[in-house]
N, C-alpha and C positions, 0 to 999 in steps of 0.2 A: 109119584108125586100127586098130591091132591090138586085138582085142576078145575077152574071155572072155564067152561067152553060154551060161549053163547053167540048167537047171531047165525046168519045164513051160512051154510057149508060152502057155498060158492062165493062168499064175500071175501075180499082181500084180508088176509089174517094180520092181526096186530098182537104182538106178544107183550104182555104187561109184566114187569118185574118190580116187586116191592122192595122196600128198604129194610134195614137191619131191625129185627124184632117185630116187624109188621107181618102181614100176610096178604093173600090175594084179595080179601074182602076190603082192604084199605083203598081199593080202586072203585068202590061202590058208586061214587059220583061220576065216574068216567065210563064205566062199562055200558050203562043204558044209552048214553049219548053216542058212543061208538057203534053200538048195535043199530040204533035208529038211523045212523048215517050209512048203514049198509055193510059195515065191516064185520068180520068174524073175530071175536075176542077170545084170546087164550091167556088166562091169568093163573099161573101155578103158585101154590105155596111152595117156596123153595125148600129143599130137604132140611128137616130140623125145625121148620117154622110152620105155624098154623097147624093144619091137619096132616102135613107130610112128615113121615118118620125118617130117621137116619140111624142106621146101626153099624155103619162102617167106621173106619179110622183115618180116612183120607179126604176130609172135607176141605176143599180149596176151590178157587175160582176156575182153574183149569178143568177140574172134574165136573163142576157145576155146568160149565159151558158145554162140555161134551155130552152130558146127560140131556141138556135142553135140546141140542142139535139132534141127538139121536132120537129123542121123542118126536121132534118135528118131522124128521125124515120118515119115521115109521108111520106118521099120520099123513104122509105124502104132501107135506107142505115144503115147497122148495124155495119160496120167496115170501117175505113178510116184512112188515114194519115193526118198529120197536118203540116201546115206551118204558123207561126205567127211571126210578128215583133213588138218589143216594147210592146205597150198595147195589140196588138194581141197575142204576145207571152205570156203575163200574163194570158190572157183569155185561151189560149191554155194550159198553165200549169195547170190551174184549171180543164179543160176538161180531160186532160191526167190522173190526179190524181183521179178524181171522176167517170170517165167512162172508166176504163182500158180495159173493154171488147170491147169497140168501137174504142178508139184511139190506133191504133196498133204501130204507130211510129210518132215521132214529130221532126220537125226542128224549133228551137227557135232562132230567130235572134235578137241580141242586146236586150236581155231580162234579167230580174232580178227576184230575189226572194223577196228582200227588197230594196227599193230605199232610201238609206240613204247616201247621199254624205258626204265625210269627208273633202273636200277641199273648201276653201272659194270661189274660183272662180266658182265652180260647184254649191254651195249653193246659191251664189248671183244670178246666172242665173235663178234658179227656183223661187227665191223670186221676181225677176223682172217680170217673167212670171205671177206669182200669183197676184201681185199687179195690173198689167194691165188687167188680165182676170177678176178679181173679182170686182175691183173698177171702171174699165172702161167697157171693154167688151172683150170676147175672141178674137174678130177680132183685137183689139188693140195690141195684142202680136203676130199677124200672121207674120209680117215682122221680128220681133226679132227671132222667131223660125226658119223661113225659112233661114235667114242669118246664124244662128248657125249651121244648118244642111248642108247647101250648101254655105260655105264661099267663095269658089273660083268662079271667074267670068265665067270660062268655063262651070259652071253648073247653069248659071243664069236662063235658061229656066226652069229647075227643081225647082229653088227657087220661081219663079213666080207661077208655077203650085201648089206648096205646099201652098203658101200664099193664093191663091184663094180657095183652098180646105178647109183650115182652116176657111176662112171667110164665107163659105157656110154652115158650121156646125151649128147645133142647139146650140145657146149660153148656154142654160140651161144644155143641155146634156154635152157640153164641160167642163163646170165648175164641174159637178158631176164626170165626168171621171177623171179630174185632182185630185180631192179629193180622189177618189177611188184608184188611182195609188199611191198617197202619203201615204195612210193608208194601202196599201196592204202588207201583210206578208205571203209569200208563202213558208216559210221554211218547215213547216210540210207537205204541199202538195208535194213539191219536193221530200222529203224523201219517199213518198208513191209510186212514179212512178217507176215501174219495167220494163215497155216496153222501147225499145231503144229511146234515145233522143240525138240529135246532137245540141249542142249550137254553133252557128256561130256568131263571133264577128268581128266588125270593129276595127282594132287596134287604130284608132284615134277617136273613138266615144267619143264625149264630152257631150252627153245627158245621156247615160247609161255607165259610165266609165268602162273600162275593168276589174278593180278589183272587181266591183260588179257582173259582169258576171262570173268571175272565182269563186266567192263564190257560185253562183247558180250551177255551174258544180260540185263543191265539195259536194253539197247536194244530187245531183241526183245519185242514185245507179247504173244506167246502161246508162252512158252517154259518149260522146266524145266531144271534143272541138276543133274547127277549128278557127284560128285567121287569118283574111285576112288583110294583111299589106297595109298601105297607104290609107285606106278608113275609113269613119266615120259611122254615124248612118244610113245613107241611102245606105248601101252597095249593096243591090240588084239592084239599078239603077246606082251606081257608078262603080261597077265591075260586070256587069251582066253575062259575059261569065264565069268567074271564079266561081261566086256564083252558077250559074246554074249547072256547072259541079259537084260542091260539093253536091248540093241538089239532083241531079239525082243519083249520086253514093251512097248516103245514102239510098234513097228510093229503089234502086235496091238490096242493101245488107246492111241493117241497122246494123246487128250484127258485120259484118266485119269492117264497118266504126267505130263503137264504140270501137272495139278492137284496131284499128289502131290509134285512136285519144283519147284514154282514158287518163285521168290525170295521170295514173300510167305508161303510155307508155314513154319510153325514146326517142321515135322518135319525140316527140313534136307535135306541131300543126301549122306548118308554111305553108304559101301559096306555097312555092317552091315545095312541094310534089305534087302539081297539075301542 
């Protein structure tokens, strides 16, 4: 796997996992902030994405998880924090449930336990993506995805960057990842995670709707939920300053953040608190 490894070697490690079609460089607004705060940042291109190749025939979340844990152990990293968005959050959910002695705390961004849209507009979007990806090529749905995530013209550069990243992905891996996400059921995994988890949601996310993210929060026994208003699926690049503040606050004191933003808290989870 191609890997961005930055920061002090004795800094507490944070593993960054990107979303479907993206790569490690999509965290470019978070990596310097984490390094400056004293963390060691490990951001891989997942196999088949970015500069990481994949020549096998068994791409699935179980295999990805074992590869990541094997790499971390070989680097003598026995404990770490996690930051994952969308597909990266799903993989992070598995790691946190299956390796609790290693994953000390997790930030899951626009992530779900089960991706089952209940509205026709949401279902139609996934069907259009699937038809283009499987009957044409994953590259054929790149522009559709990029426009969905970055609909406004003031984010046109991000739109172009995302479309190009999707087009560079291994088509076979991309299709398998889409199927894995559609089939994923992490409800039991979520119930097993006792270490602190902060779910961060974009209020206007049209890829993983907010009600699906709230269901994930309800399943997690030790979680908080921050909703950042006015942004969608790509909130770390749409609102980097606010997101980074939330992220660093959690890593500095995860238990306190969970208490402050628990689903049982009457204070809610609004961006104005930051």
